[in-house]
VOBA-1610 file (N, C-alpha, C; in pm, whole numbers, padded with zeros to 5 digits, always signed):
BEGIN
Met-22390-03683-20957Met-22248-03719-20952Met-22213-03766-20812Ser-22140-03879-20802Ser-22105-03933-20671Ser-22001-03846-20604Pro-21993-03847-20469Pro-21891-03770-20399Pro-21750-03810-20442Arg-21730-03941-20467Arg-21596-03986-20506Arg-21557-03929-20642Thr-21651-03929-20737Thr-21623-03872-20868Thr-21593-03724-20858Ala-21672-03654-20776Ala-21647-03510-20756Ala-21510-03486-20698Leu-21470-03572-20601Leu-21339-03557-20538Leu-21228-03572-20642Ile-21242-03672-20728Ile-21140-03694-20830Ile-21131-03576-20925Leu-21245-03524-20969Leu-21244-03413-21063Leu-21188-03287-21001Ile-21226-03260-20877Ile-21168-03145-20807Ile-21018-03164-20790Gly-20980-03288-20757Gly-20838-03316-20740Gly-20759-03290-20866Leu-20815-03324-20981Leu-20747-03299-21107Leu-20727-03150-21131Val-20822-03069-21087Val-20812-02924-21106Val-20692-02868-21029Val-20670-02917-20907Val-20565-02857-20823Val-20435-02936-20825Ala-20436-03059-20878Ala-20319-03145-20867Ala-20196-03087-20936Ala-20213-03028-21053Ala-20098-02974-21124Ala-20031-02863-21043Ala-20112-02779-20979Ala-20056-02673-20895Ala-19985-02732-20773Val-20044-02836-20715Val-19983-02899-20598Val-19854-02971-20636Leu-19848-03024-20758Leu-19726-03087-20805Leu-19610-02990-20800Val-19636-02863-20826Val-19535-02759-20816Val-19518-02714-20672Ala-19629-02677-20607Ala-19622-02614-20476Ala-19575-02709-20368Gly-19621-02832-20372Gly-19588-02926-20266Gly-19443-02963-20261Cys-19369-02941-20372Cys-19228-02974-20375Cys-19138-02857-20341Thr-19193-02738-20328Thr-19110-02620-20310Thr-19121-02560-20171Gln-19229-02588-20102Gln-19252-02523-19974Gln-19217-02613-19858Ser-19166-02554-19752Ser-19148-02626-19628Ser-19283-02644-19562Pro-19297-02746-19473Pro-19426-02769-19410Pro-19474-02647-19335Gly-19603-02624-19342Gly-19664-02513-19271Gly-19810-02542-19250Pro-19886-02446-19203Pro-20028-02469-19181Pro-20099-02494-19313Ser-20211-02565-19305Ser-20289-02592-19425Ser-20349-02463-19477Thr-20375-02461-19608Thr-20437-02346-19670Thr-20566-02389-19737Ser-20656-02296-19757Ser-20785-02325-19819Ser-20791-02260-19956Thr-20830-02339-20056Thr-20840-02290-20192Thr-20981-02311-20242Pro-21058-02204-20270Pro-21190-02222-20326Pro-21181-02267-20470Thr-21240-02381-20502Thr-21236-02438-20635Thr-21377-02467-20680Pro-21415-02428-20803Pro-21550-02459-20849Pro-21575-02609-20849Ala-21682-02652-20787Ala-21716-02794-20785Ala-21771-02835-20921Pro-21737-02955-20966Pro-21787-02999-21097Pro-21939-02995-21103Gly-21992-02938-21210Gly-22135-02937-21232Gly-22212-02835-21154Thr-22140-02737-21092Thr-22209-02639-21009Thr-22198-02498-21064Ala-22160-02486-21190Ala-22156-02355-21258Ala-22077-02251-21181Gly-21963-02295-21128Gly-21872-02200-21065Gly-21893-02183-20916Thr-21988-02252-20854Thr-22003-02245-20709Thr-21879-02303-20643Pro-21813-02228-20555Pro-21685-02276-20502Pro-21701-02388-20400Thr-21611-02483-20409Thr-21595-02587-20308Thr-21460-02564-20241Gln-21454-02568-20109Gln-21329-02540-20040Gln-21240-02663-20044Val-21118-02644-20092Val-21017-02749-20093Val-20907-02709-19997Asn-20888-02784-19892Asn-20783-02756-19795Asn-20655-02827-19837Leu-20548-02750-19852Leu-20419-02805-19890Leu-20331-02816-19767Leu-20284-02938-19739Leu-20202-02964-19621Leu-20063-03002-19667Tyr-19962-02926-19624Tyr-19824-02956-19658Tyr-19761-03034-19543Thr-19708-03153-19574Thr-19650-03238-19470Thr-19498-03235-19478Gln-19434-03286-19374Gln-19289-03299-19372Gln-19252-03422-19455Gly-19231-03401-19585Gly-19210-03513-19674Gly-19341-03583-19704Val-19332-03693-19779Val-19454-03764-19817Val-19483-03884-19729Gly-19389-03920-19642Gly-19406-04038-19558Gly-19536-04044-19478Pro-19582-03934-19419Pro-19705-03939-19339Pro-19833-03953-19421Met-19827-03933-19551Met-19949-03923-19631Met-20035-04049-19629Pro-19979-04170-19645Pro-20066-04289-19638Pro-20138-04302-19504Asn-20071-04271-19394Asn-20137-04275-19264Asn-20251-04176-19256Leu-20228-04055-19306Leu-20331-03952-19302Leu-20452-03994-19386Leu-20427-04059-19498Leu-20537-04105-19582Leu-20610-04223-19518Ala-20532-04315-19460Ala-20592-04433-19398Ala-20683-04396-19282Thr-20647-04290-19210Thr-20728-04246-19096Thr-20827-04137-19134Arg-20839-04110-19265Arg-20934-04015-19320Arg-20916-03872-19266Gln-20791-03840-19236Gln-20762-03701-19202Gln-20745-03617-19329Ile-20722-03685-19440Ile-20721-03620-19571Ile-20803-03706-19667Asp-20846-03646-19777Asp-20925-03718-19877Asp-20843-03761-19997Gly-20720-03715-20005Gly-20634-03753-20115Gly-20499-03686-20101Tyr-20405-03728-20183Tyr-20274-03662-20182Tyr-20206-03682-20317Ile-20112-03594-20345Ile-20025-03610-20460Ile-19883-03626-20408Ala-19815-03729-20458Ala-19684-03763-20404Ala-19603-03835-20510Trp-19477-03858-20477Trp-19391-03934-20566Trp-19395-04081-20527Gln-19339-04164-20613Gln-19333-04308-20587Gln-19231-04339-20478Pro-19258-04441-20393Pro-19361-04545-20407Pro-19492-04515-20336Tyr-19510-04390-20288Tyr-19627-04361-20205Tyr-19756-04359-20286Val-19745-04349-20418Val-19863-04362-20503Val-19908-04509-20505Glu-19815-04598-20532Glu-19849-04740-20542Glu-19883-04801-20406Ile-19826-04749-20298Ile-19857-04800-20165Ile-20005-04788-20136Ala-20062-04673-20170Ala-20205-04652-20142Ala-20291-04751-20219Asn-20256-04772-20343Asn-20334-04862-20428Asn-20320-05007-20381Ala-20197-05050-20352Ala-20173-05189-20313Ala-20235-05223-20178Ser-20241-05125-20088Ser-20293-05149-19954Ser-20445-05137-19947Gly-20505-05075-20047Gly-20649-05057-20046Gly-20698-04937-19970Ile-20606-04852-19922Ile-20652-04733-19849Ile-20695-04622-19943Gly-20656-04632-20070Gly-20692-04531-20168Gly-20685-04589-20308Thr-20717-04509-20404Thr-20708-04550-20543Thr-20634-04443-20621Ile-20563-04484-20725Ile-20486-04389-20805Ile-20581-04323-20904Ala-20604-04194-20885Ala-20692-04120-20975Ala-20623-04091-21107Val-20494-04058-21100Val-20420-04024-21221Val-20271-04021-21189Tyr-20190-04066-21282Tyr-20046-04046-21273Tyr-20013-03907-21326Ser-19902-03852-21278Ser-19870-03713-21312Ser-19857-03691-21463Ala-19814-03792-21536Ala-19800-03777-21680Ala-19932-03752-21750Asp-20044-03793-21685Asp-20175-03782-21748Asp-20260-03669-21691Leu-20199-03581-21612Leu-20274-03468-21559Leu-20320-03376-21673Pro-20434-03309-21655Pro-20477-03212-21756Pro-20394-03084-21748Pro-20390-03008-21858Pro-20447-03036-21989Pro-20379-03157-22055Ala-20454-03228-22138Ala-20406-03351-22198Ala-20273-03329-22270Gly-20175-03411-22235Gly-20045-03407-22301Gly-19946-03310-22242Gln-19990-03215-22160Gln-19897-03112-22112Gln-19792-03168-22016Trp-19828-03270-21938Trp-19737-03322-21837Trp-19670-03453-21878Lys-19693-03497-22004Lys-19629-03618-22052Lys-19478-03603-22049Asp-19410-03699-21986Asp-19264-03700-21977Asp-19211-03573-21909His-19286-03522-21810His-19246-03398-21744His-19120-03419-21659Pro-19034-03317-21647Pro-18915-03327-21562Pro-18954-03356-21418Thr-18874-03438-21352Thr-18902-03470-21212Thr-18782-03441-21123Asn-18673-03514-21144Asn-18556-03497-21059Asn-18432-03467-21141Val-18338-03400-21076Val-18214-03359-21141Val-18097-03385-21048Leu-17978-03385-21107Leu-17855-03386-21029Leu-17804-03243-21024Val-17785-03192-20903Val-17736-03056-20886Val-17605-03058-20809Ala-17530-02950-20820Ala-17406-02935-20743Ala-17383-02789-20714Arg-17312-02763-20607Arg-17271-02626-20578Arg-17173-02580-20685Lys-17187-02455-20725Lys-17102-02403-20831Lys-16955-02403-20791Asp-16926-02372-20665Asp-16786-02371-20623Asp-16728-02513-20623Phe-16811-02611-20591Phe-16764-02750-20595Phe-16729-02790-20738Val-16815-02754-20833Val-16788-02788-20973Val-16659-02721-21020Ala-16643-02595-20985Ala-16524-02522-21030Ala-16396-02583-20974Gln-16401-02630-20850Gln-16282-02684-20784Gln-16263-02833-20808Asn-16368-02901-20855Asn-16363-03047-20871Asn-16430-03088-21002Leu-16387-03028-21112Leu-16454-03051-21238Leu-16450-03197-21280Glu-16333-03260-21274Glu-16320-03399-21318Glu-16401-03493-21227Leu-16405-03461-21099Leu-16484-03542-21006Leu-16632-03528-21036Thr-16676-03406-21067Thr-16815-03384-21105Thr-16849-03463-21231Glu-16758-03463-21328Glu-16779-03540-21450Glu-16791-03689-21421Ala-16711-03739-21327Ala-16716-03881-21292Ala-16850-03917-21228Leu-16900-03832-21138Leu-17029-03857-21075Leu-17141-03853-21178Ser-17129-03762-21275Ser-17227-03754-21381Ser-17221-03879-21469Ala-17101-03925-21501Ala-17086-04045-21583Ala-17148-04166-21514Leu-17125-04180-21385Leu-17183-04291-21311Leu-17335-04284-21313Thr-17391-04165-21298Thr-17537-04148-21301Thr-17592-04186-21437Ile-17523-04149-21543Ile-17565-04186-21679Ile-17570-04338-21692Leu-17464-04404-21649Leu-17454-04549-21662Leu-17560-04620-21579Val-17583-04572-21457Val-17681-04636-21372Val-17822-04616-21425Gly-17850-04498-21479Gly-17983-04475-21536Gly-18015-04574-21646Gln-17918-04602-21733Gln-17940-04700-21839Gln-17956-04840-21782Tyr-17879-04870-21677Tyr-17888-05001-21612Tyr-18027-05023-21554Ile-18082-04922-21490Ile-18216-04933-21432Ile-18319-04956-21542Thr-18305-04884-21653Thr-18398-04903-21765Thr-18394-05046-21815Asp-18275-05105-21819Asp-18258-05241-21870Asp-18293-05348-21766His-18283-05313-21637His-18304-05413-21530His-18396-05356-21420Pro-18521-05323-21454Pro-18610-05259-21356Pro-18642-05349-21235Asp-18650-05479-21255Asp-18681-05568-21141Asp-18566-05570-21042Arg-18442-05570-21092Arg-18326-05564-21003Arg-18326-05431-20927Ala-18356-05323-20998Ala-18362-05193-20932Ala-18471-05190-20826Ala-18585-05253-20853Ala-18693-05259-20755Ala-18651-05335-20631Asn-18579-05445-20650Asn-18530-05525-20536Asn-18434-05444-20450Ile-18340-05375-20515Ile-18244-05294-20442Ile-18314-05181-20367Thr-18408-05116-20433Thr-18478-05003-20372Thr-18564-05047-20254Ala-18629-05163-20265Ala-18707-05215-20153Ala-18618-05239-20032Asp-18499-05291-20056Asp-18406-05316-19946Asp-18355-05185-19888Trp-18327-05087-19976Trp-18273-04959-19929Trp-18378-04881-19847Leu-18501-04883-19894Leu-18604-04802-19828Leu-18650-04863-19696Val-18675-04995-19697Val-18734-05058-19578Val-18667-05189-19541Gly-18544-05210-19587Gly-18474-05333-19555Gly-18542-05457-19611Gly-18620-05441-19719Gly-18691-05553-19778Gly-18817-05592-19704Ser-18845-05526-19592Ser-18965-05554-19514Ser-19087-05491-19581Pro-19207-05526-19537Pro-19326-05462-19593Pro-19331-05314-19558Phe-19398-05237-19642Phe-19433-05100-19605Phe-19546-05109-19503Thr-19529-05047-19388Thr-19627-05057-19280Thr-19667-04920-19232Phe-19798-04898-19220Phe-19851-04776-19161Phe-19979-04813-19088Gly-19980-04782-18957Gly-20093-04825-18875Gly-20102-04976-18870Asn-20219-05031-18897Asn-20240-05175-18897Asn-20228-05236-19037Thr-20182-05159-19132Thr-20177-05204-19270Thr-20033-05225-19315Ser-20009-05339-19380Ser-19878-05368-19435Ser-19894-05421-19577Val-19802-05384-19663Val-19802-05436-19800Val-19659-05474-19835Pro-19639-05585-19907Pro-19504-05627-19946Pro-19435-05517-20028Ser-19310-05491-19999Ser-19243-05377-20062Ser-19200-05404-20205Glu-19151-05524-20236Glu-19096-05545-20370Glu-19202-05537-20480Pro-19320-05600-20466Pro-19421-05583-20572Pro-19464-05437-20590Val-19472-05363-20479Val-19505-05221-20489Val-19399-05148-20569Leu-19272-05177-20540Leu-19163-05109-20612Leu-19159-05150-20759Gln-19189-05276-20788Gln-19190-05319-20928Gln-19292-05240-21008Arg-19409-05220-20950Arg-19511-05141-21018Arg-19469-04994-21027Ala-19409-04943-20921Ala-19368-04803-20919Ala-19267-04773-21029Phe-19175-04865-21055Phe-19071-04841-21155Phe-19128-04830-21296Thr-19246-04884-21319Thr-19306-04873-21453Thr-19358-04732-21480Thr-19367-04649-21378Thr-19421-04513-21394Thr-19312-04406-21397Val-19186-04448-21387Val-19073-04354-21386Val-18984-04383-21507Arg-18943-04278-21575Arg-18850-04295-21687Arg-18715-04235-21648Phe-18615-04320-21640Phe-18482-04274-21602Phe-18408-04227-21727Thr-18376-04099-21728Thr-18306-04038-21840Thr-18218-03926-21789Thr-18102-03912-21850Thr-18011-03802-21813Thr-17994-03702-21926Asp-18073-03714-22031Asp-18059-03629-22149Asp-18131-03495-22130Pro-18056-03385-22122Pro-18119-03253-22109Pro-18163-03200-22245Ser-18256-03273-22306Ser-18300-03239-22441Ser-18374-03105-22443Asp-18398-03055-22563Asp-18474-02931-22576Asp-18614-02948-22516Ala-18674-03066-22540Ala-18808-03090-22486Ala-18804-03091-22334Trp-18700-03151-22276Trp-18687-03153-22130Trp-18670-03011-22077Gln-18589-02931-22142Gln-18568-02793-22097Gln-18698-02711-22107Arg-18777-02740-22209Arg-18906-02671-22218Arg-18995-02713-22101Gly-18984-02838-22059Gly-19060-02883-21943Gly-19017-02812-21816Val-18887-02794-21797Val-18839-02719-21681Val-18891-02576-21687Asp-18891-02519-21806Asp-18939-02382-21823Asp-19085-02370-21781Lys-19165-02474-21805Lys-19305-02473-21761Lys-19313-02465-21609Phe-19222-02536-21540Phe-19221-02529-21394Phe-19181-02390-21347Val-19083-02330-21413Val-19042-02194-21375Val-19161-02099-21392Thr-19230-02109-21503Thr-19346-02023-21529Thr-19455-02047-21425Ala-19480-02175-21393Ala-19584-02207-21294Ala-19548-02152-21157Glu-19424-02169-21115Glu-19383-02117-20984Glu-19394-01965-20983Asn-19361-01902-21093Asn-19370-01756-21101Asn-19516-01712-21089Glu-19605-01780-21161Glu-19746-01744-21158Glu-19808-01768-21020Leu-19755-01865-20948Leu-19804-01893-20812Leu-19744-01800-20708Gly-19650-01715-20752Gly-19591-01618-20660Gly-19476-01672-20577Tyr-19416-01785-20619Tyr-19309-01845-20541Tyr-19171-01790-20576Leu-19160-01720-20687Leu-19030-01667-20729Leu-19022-01519-20697Ser-18910-01480-20637Ser-18892-01340-20601Ser-18750-01292-20628Gly-18667-01379-20685Gly-18528-01344-20705Gly-18487-01340-20851Ser-18378-01408-20883Ser-18317-01395-21015Ser-18404-01445-21129Leu-18491-01541-21101Leu-18572-01599-21208Leu-18705-01528-21229Arg-18741-01442-21137Arg-18875-01383-21142Arg-18900-01307-21272Asn-18806-01224-21310Asn-18825-01142-21430Asn-18733-01184-21545Ala-18669-01300-21530Ala-18579-01347-21635Ala-18659-01394-21756Ser-18613-01359-21874Ser-18679-01404-21996Ser-18646-01550-22021Ala-18718-01610-22113Ala-18691-01750-22148Ala-18549-01768-22199Asp-18495-01668-22267Asp-18359-01677-22317Asp-18255-01662-22206Gln-18291-01594-22098Gln-18197-01572-21988Gln-18197-01687-21887Arg-18304-01764-21881Arg-18317-01867-21779Arg-18211-01977-21785Pro-18175-02029-21904Pro-18078-02139-21906Pro-17946-02107-21837Ala-17894-01987-21855Ala-17767-01950-21793Ala-17778-01947-21641Leu-17898-01917-21590Leu-17919-01913-21446Leu-17939-02053-21388Leu-17995-02144-21468Leu-18034-02275-21417Leu-17930-02384-21436Tyr-17858-02383-21549Tyr-17784-02502-21590Tyr-17634-02480-21606Asp-17561-02591-21589Asp-17424-02604-21635Asp-17411-02745-21691Phe-17428-02758-21823Phe-17425-02889-21888Phe-17284-02931-21929Gly-17184-02850-21896Gly-17046-02883-21933Gly-17000-03018-21879Pro-17012-03042-21747Pro-16971-03171-21693Pro-17047-03289-21755Tyr-17176-03269-21783Tyr-17254-03375-21845Tyr-17202-03407-21985Ala-17173-03303-22063Ala-17123-03325-22200Ala-16992-03404-22198Ala-16903-03368-22105Ala-16776-03440-22093Ala-16801-03584-22048Ala-16891-03602-21952Ala-16921-03736-21902Ala-16984-03822-22011Arg-17074-03764-22089Arg-17138-03838-22198Arg-17034-03885-22299Gln-16936-03801-22328Gln-16831-03840-22422Gln-16747-03954-22366Gln-16716-03948-22237Gln-16638-04054-22174Gln-16714-04186-22177Val-16843-04180-22151Val-16925-04301-22156Val-16929-04357-22298Ala-16938-04269-22397Ala-16946-04312-22536Ala-16821-04388-22579Val-16703-04341-22533Val-16579-04408-22572Val-16537-04515-22472Lys-16620-04534-22369Lys-16598-04638-22268Lys-16466-04619-22195Gln-16438-04494-22161Gln-16317-04463-22086Gln-16345-04346-21992Ile-16368-04377-21864Ile-16394-04274-21764Ile-16261-04218-21715Ala-16244-04088-21722Ala-16120-04024-21679Ala-16107-04030-21528Thr-15986-04057-21481Thr-15960-04064-21337Thr-15937-03923-21283Pro-16024-03874-21192Pro-16006-03739-21138Pro-15893-03734-21035Pro-15839-03614-21009Pro-15749-03600-20894Pro-15824-03634-20766Lys-15752-03681-20666Lys-15815-03717-20541Lys-15872-03592-20472Ala-15994-03605-20422Ala-16057-03494-20351Ala-15980-03464-20223Thr-15976-03338-20187Thr-15902-03297-20067Thr-15978-03324-19939Gly-16108-03355-19951Gly-16190-03385-19833Gly-16313-03463-19874Pro-16393-03506-19776Pro-16513-03581-19807Pro-16612-03500-19891Val-16687-03569-19974Val-16793-03510-20054Val-16926-03561-20001Ser-17018-03470-19970Ser-17149-03510-19920Ser-17251-03503-20033Leu-17326-03613-20050Leu-17423-03625-20158Leu-17561-03647-20097Gly-17656-03559-20130Gly-17790-03564-20073Gly-17888-03641-20160Tyr-17990-03697-20094Tyr-18093-03770-20167Tyr-18215-03786-20079Leu-18325-03832-20140Leu-18449-03864-20069Leu-18476-04014-20076Leu-18557-04063-19985Leu-18597-04203-19986Leu-18714-04219-20082Ala-18682-04225-20210Ala-18783-04227-20315Ala-18733-04306-20434Val-18825-04360-20510Val-18790-04434-20632Val-18709-04346-20726Asp-18741-04217-20732Asp-18675-04124-20823Asp-18524-04120-20802His-18478-04153-20682His-18336-04144-20651His-18270-04282-20647Ala-18335-04378-20713Ala-18285-04515-20715Ala-18149-04527-20783Ala-18112-04432-20868Ala-17981-04438-20932Ala-17870-04445-20828Leu-17886-04374-20717Leu-17787-04380-20610Leu-17786-04517-20545Phe-17905-04569-20513Phe-17914-04698-20444Phe-17851-04809-20528Val-17882-04808-20657Val-17831-04913-20746Val-17680-04898-20764Ala-17632-04776-20775Ala-17488-04755-20790Ala-17412-04813-20673Val-17464-04792-20551Val-17395-04839-20431Val-17407-04990-20415Arg-17527-05042-20432Arg-17547-05185-20407Arg-17487-05274-20516Asp-17486-05227-20641Asp-17426-05304-20750Asp-17293-05244-20794Trp-17219-05193-20698Trp-17094-05124-20728Trp-16995-05214-20801Gln-16993-05344-20767Gln-16897-05435-20829Gln-16921-05446-20980Tyr-17048-05448-21019Tyr-17081-05455-21162Tyr-17027-05333-21236Phe-17051-05215-21181Phe-17006-05093-21250Phe-16854-05082-21248Asn-16793-05129-21141Asn-16647-05129-21135Asn-16589-05220-21242Asp-16642-05343-21251Asp-16587-05442-21345Asp-16621-05408-21490Thr-16737-05345-21512Thr-16783-05320-21649Thr-16734-05187-21704Tyr-16729-05085-21619Tyr-16699-04950-21668Tyr-16579-04885-21599Gly-16526-04947-21495Gly-16412-04889-21426Gly-16446-04775-21334Ile-16573-04766-21292Ile-16615-04663-21198Ile-16714-04724-21100Ala-16702-04688-20974Ala-16789-04750-20873Ala-16802-04660-20752Leu-16916-04676-20684Leu-16940-04611-20556Leu-16951-04724-20454Arg-16836-04764-20398Arg-16828-04882-20313Arg-16860-04847-20167Pro-16959-04914-20108Pro-16995-04881-19969Pro-16886-04924-19872Arg-16863-04843-19770Arg-16766-04880-19667Arg-16815-05002-19588Asp-16947-05008-19564Asp-17006-05121-19491Asp-17116-05180-19578Ala-17083-05288-19648Ala-17178-05350-19741Ala-17288-05427-19670Thr-17278-05443-19536Thr-17382-05516-19462Thr-17503-05429-19433Lys-17488-05297-19448Lys-17599-05206-19419Lys-17697-05204-19536Ser-17828-05207-19502Ser-17928-05190-19607Ser-17921-05051-19668Arg-17881-04954-19586Arg-17874-04815-19631Arg-17739-04757-19591Pro-17633-04784-19669Pro-17501-04733-19635Pro-17497-04581-19630Asp-17411-04527-19546Asp-17402-04381-19534Asp-17266-04326-19577Val-17172-04415-19608Val-17042-04371-19658Val-16998-04468-19768Ala-16947-04411-19877Ala-16897-04493-19987Ala-16772-04428-20044Asp-16693-04508-20113Asp-16573-04457-20181Asp-16599-04452-20331Leu-16571-04339-20393Leu-16578-04329-20538Leu-16446-04378-20594Ile-16454-04485-20673Ile-16336-04548-20730Ile-16342-04536-20881Val-16236-04486-20941Val-16228-04472-21085Val-16099-04536-21133Asn-16112-04636-21219Asn-15996-04708-21273Asn-15904-04760-21163Gly-15968-04812-21057Gly-15894-04872-20948Gly-15839-04775-20845Val-15862-04646-20865Val-15811-04544-20773Val-15926-04486-20692Thr-15910-04485-20560Thr-16010-04421-20474Thr-15989-04270-20479Val-16087-04200-20536Val-16068-04056-20558Val-16147-03970-20460Ala-16244-04027-20388Ala-16320-03945-20293Ala-16396-04033-20195Glu-16405-03985-20073Glu-16499-04040-19976Glu-16632-03967-19996Val-16738-04041-20018Val-16869-03982-20045Val-16962-04016-19929Arg-17010-03913-19862Arg-17104-03930-19751Arg-17245-03914-19805Leu-17330-04011-19778Leu-17465-04015-19833Leu-17561-03960-19729Val-17625-03848-19761Val-17706-03773-19665Val-17850-03767-19714Thr-17944-03813-19631Thr-18084-03810-19671Thr-18159-03697-19600Ala-18272-03660-19659Ala-18359-03557-19602Ala-18503-03600-19623Asp-18597-03527-19561Asp-18738-03560-19573Asp-18799-03509-19703Ala-18745-03400-19756Ala-18802-03340-19876Ala-18698-03251-19943Gly-18730-03208-20067Gly-18637-03128-20145Gly-18589-03001-20079Pro-18678-02923-20014Pro-18630-02800-19950Pro-18520-02825-19847Gly-18527-02937-19776Gly-18423-02970-19680Gly-18289-02994-19748Leu-18291-03061-19862Leu-18168-03082-19937Leu-18110-02950-19985Met-18198-02860-20032Met-18150-02732-20083Met-18096-02642-19971Gln-18155-02653-19853Gln-18101-02578-19740Gln-17962-02630-19704Ala-17944-02763-19709Ala-17813-02821-19681Ala-17711-02779-19785Ala-17753-02767-19911Ala-17662-02720-20015Ala-17624-02574-19993Ala-17720-02494-19949Ala-17693-02352-19926Ala-17587-02331-19819Thr-17584-02419-19719Thr-17488-02407-19609Thr-17362-02490-19632Asn-17351-02549-19752Asn-17237-02634-19789Asn-17229-02761-19705Ser-17342-02803-19648Ser-17346-02930-19576Ser-17347-03047-19674Ile-17401-03023-19794Ile-17386-03117-19904Ile-17336-03040-20024Gln-17264-03109-20110Gln-17208-03042-20228Gln-17278-03086-20357Val-17331-03207-20357Val-17398-03264-20473Val-17528-03325-20424Ser-17633-03326-20508Ser-17759-03381-20461Ser-17849-03423-20576Phe-17924-03531-20552Phe-18042-03561-20631Phe-18156-03482-20567Val-18237-03415-20649Val-18344-03333-20594Val-18449-03308-20701Gly-18570-03276-20659Gly-18677-03246-20752Gly-18654-03114-20824Val-18710-03103-20944Val-18695-02981-21024Val-18751-02858-20953Pro-18875-02862-20898Pro-18929-02740-20836Pro-18844-02685-20722Pro-18798-02768-20624Pro-18713-02710-20520Pro-18579-02659-20573Ala-18526-02722-20678Ala-18402-02672-20737Ala-18424-02534-20798Ile-18535-02518-20869Ile-18568-02388-20928Ile-18583-02283-20819Ser-18657-02317-20716Ser-18680-02222-20608Ser-18550-02182-20541Ala-18461-02280-20519Ala-18333-02252-20454Ala-18247-02160-20538Ile-18239-02187-20668Ile-18159-02103-20757Ile-18215-01961-20760Asp-18345-01948-20766Asp-18409-01816-20767Asp-18369-01734-20644Arg-18355-01802-20531Arg-18325-01733-20404Arg-18176-01713-20381Gly-18093-01748-20479Gly-17950-01722-20465Gly-17869-01837-20411Asn-17930-01954-20393Asn-17853-02071-20352Asn-17750-02100-20461Pro-17622-02113-20427Pro-17517-02124-20530Pro-17507-02263-20590Ile-17618-02315-20642Ile-17617-02447-20706Ile-17646-02431-20855Thr-17619-02537-20929Thr-17653-02541-21071Thr-17705-02679-21104Ile-17794-02687-21201Ile-17848-02815-21246Ile-17752-02874-21349Leu-17703-02995-21321Leu-17608-03061-21410Leu-17678-03136-21524His-17786-03206-21489His-17862-03280-21590His-17979-03351-21523Pro-18073-03402-21603Pro-18186-03475-21545Pro-18142-03606-21481Val-18231-03660-21399Val-18216-03795-21345Val-18331-03883-21393Asp-18453-03827-21391Asp-18569-03903-21436Asp-18683-03808-21469Thr-18789-03865-21527Thr-18911-03790-21555Thr-19031-03870-21505Glu-19143-03798-21487Glu-19270-03856-21441Glu-19252-03919-21302Gly-19339-04016-21265Gly-19322-04088-21139Gly-19396-04033-21019Ser-19495-03945-21040Ser-19580-03898-20930Ser-19724-03932-20964Gly-19815-03907-20869Gly-19954-03936-20897Gly-20047-03881-20793Leu-20175-03874-20828Leu-20280-03828-20739Leu-20357-03949-20686Val-20361-03963-20553Val-20431-04070-20485Val-20552-04010-20415Val-20666-04077-20420Val-20787-04031-20350Val-20843-04146-20267Ala-20924-04111-20169Ala-20986-04211-20082Ala-21076-04303-20162Met-21087-04426-20116Met-21171-04525-20184Met-21318-04487-20170
//
């Protein structure tokens, strides 16, 4: 068996665990995991797991052979393939066991519980806009790829070290691996439950979710009320105008394809305003990455929305815990971990599924 084949097979063994662990932990020292090498009847091979500050450094680390592979979200999966520094061993949907990770939950919209209680109609409006944008991305993936390329890197190539790759073709390919959906179906909830179980088995849960039964978990994790109201408003094509917020609302996100719903909402705000009567209009439309926008519903400005980015999910959840942000796009594992530890947030509904992958050295 070639070393590259062995690397891929070993990577498949640990990738599912890393998909959970890498999204929940803050960066720290690398750890060593003994894993049986393929074809060696249980003889352990040492696998060193390195947690980075976000996924941005991973292509550089692979290009300089400081690591042999990584698991990350898009577009960092496609970047490796397009640049030739690595090859895609598997997309997260195809991780073993066969079929278990198909259409797996990835990102969600969360909000602080006190914010929802005090701003229910505003929460419903943000949910309605997310629903509408998710469908728009599904119908217009190339437009979403163009917007996301501009938001992430100003339309310039992705560059790391001496290697550059055009951003828009990379994003176009990346969007084919992500399914944008806001439906908290029974199947989706079962997928979240798998993450809760996995985090528990890995020893990451120590609070409210640790000993919670499957029947008790939904009440701890979710508040689908605003989503249900928003879905009804979308169905009748009439978004309710919320009372004006008493202060700015901070919305967190990551620089990732998974959070493209925010980028598209802001950059194509005029379309959503003219078509549905709701928009997130940037204060400065000349910026590739605006940081302040106005939420407008039926011609009324109801909130100033400050757009706050972080390097990874744990950073967003820490900001939510301190009320530095009130609403956020975030990965399922860090949301689960935050709720378990008493962070006063709730999951409103999904944003997307799939969209990650395992990359290995060429």
